[in-house]
C-alpha positions as CSV (number, residue, x, y, z in Angstrom):
1,M,124.6,28.6,154.7
2,D,123.9,29.9,151.2
3,D,120.2,29.1,151.3
4,E,117.5,31.6,150.6
5,S,117.0,32.5,154.2
6,T,120.5,34.0,154.5
7,K,120.3,36.4,151.5
8,I,120.2,40.1,152.1
9,T,117.7,42.1,150.0
10,I,117.8,45.8,148.9
11,D,114.8,47.0,147.0
12,R,114.8,49.6,144.2
13,I,111.4,51.3,144.1
14,E,110.3,53.4,141.1
15,M,108.9,56.5,142.8
16,G,108.1,58.3,139.6
17,T,109.6,59.3,136.3
18,G,113.3,59.8,136.8
19,W,113.1,59.0,140.5
20,V,114.0,55.8,142.4
21,C,114.6,54.9,146.0
22,F,116.9,52.2,147.3
23,Q,115.9,50.8,150.7
24,P,116.2,47.6,152.7
25,G,114.0,44.7,151.5
26,D,112.4,41.8,153.3
27,R,115.8,40.6,154.5
28,P,117.8,43.7,155.4
29,P,121.4,43.7,156.4
30,S,122.4,44.8,159.9
31,P,122.2,48.6,160.4
32,D,126.0,49.0,160.4
33,R,126.2,47.2,157.1
34,L,123.2,48.8,155.4
35,P,125.1,51.9,153.9
36,A,127.6,49.6,152.2
37,F,124.8,47.5,150.7
38,L,122.9,50.6,149.5
39,N,126.1,51.9,147.9
40,E,126.7,48.5,146.2
41,C,123.2,48.4,144.8
42,F,123.3,52.0,143.6
43,Y,126.7,51.4,141.9
44,T,125.4,48.2,140.2
45,W,122.3,50.1,139.0
46,L,124.5,52.8,137.5
47,Q,126.7,50.2,135.7
48,R,123.6,48.6,134.2
49,N,122.2,52.0,133.1
50,P,125.0,54.0,131.6
51,D,122.6,56.3,129.8
52,F,121.2,57.7,133.1
53,N,122.4,61.2,134.2
54,I,122.1,61.6,137.9
55,R,120.6,65.0,138.8
56,A,120.5,64.6,142.6
57,T,120.7,62.1,145.4
58,M,119.3,62.4,148.9
59,P,120.4,59.9,151.6
60,I,118.0,59.5,154.5
61,V,120.1,59.2,157.7
62,E,119.0,57.7,161.0
63,N,121.3,57.6,164.1
64,G,124.2,58.5,161.9
65,Q,123.6,55.7,159.3
66,T,122.2,55.9,155.8
67,V,119.0,53.9,155.8
68,L,117.7,54.7,152.3
69,L,118.7,56.6,149.2
70,H,116.6,58.7,146.8
71,V,118.0,59.2,143.3
72,W,116.7,61.6,140.6
73,F,118.0,61.1,137.1
74,D,117.4,61.9,133.4
75,R,117.8,59.4,130.6
76,G,120.2,60.0,127.8
77,R,123.9,60.6,127.7
78,L,125.5,64.0,128.2
79,T,126.8,65.3,124.9
80,A,129.2,67.9,126.2
81,R,132.8,67.2,125.3
82,V,136.0,68.7,126.7
83,M,137.1,71.3,124.2
84,L,140.9,71.7,123.8
85,P,143.0,73.4,121.2
86,L,144.3,70.6,119.0
87,H,146.9,70.3,116.3
88,S,145.7,69.1,112.9
89,E,146.6,65.4,113.3
90,S,144.4,64.9,116.4
91,R,141.3,66.9,115.3
92,N,139.1,63.9,114.9
93,R,139.9,62.3,118.3
94,A,136.9,62.0,120.7
95,Y,137.5,63.2,124.2
96,P,135.7,61.8,127.2
97,S,132.3,63.1,128.1
98,I,131.8,64.9,131.4
99,E,130.2,61.9,133.1
100,Q,133.1,59.6,132.1
101,F,135.5,62.1,133.5
102,A,133.5,62.3,136.7
103,L,133.3,58.6,137.0
104,R,137.1,58.4,136.7
105,I,137.5,60.8,139.6
106,V,135.0,59.0,141.8
107,R,136.6,55.6,141.1
108,G,140.1,57.0,141.7
109,S,141.5,56.1,138.2
């Protein structure tokens, strides 16, 4: 049962510069599984594009279920760093960027 007819598709549509939409493709999952598939595609896209800074997301919900997801982003890593008072031997140590810190919180690590 692993033939092409059983594969689920989620499309990523380039809506404009810095704006994409994730929505069901030609072979959508069942409505109750759609939010999980949209989430998985969004997460995979983020992993493949670590230089994107997400500005905003807007889920479109129908009957209590997310049916598509709009994402606005900028290219380029954030350069802000956590500034802490340091003693002399650790002055050159790099601290995580804000988005790395946020990802750790989201992932629960």
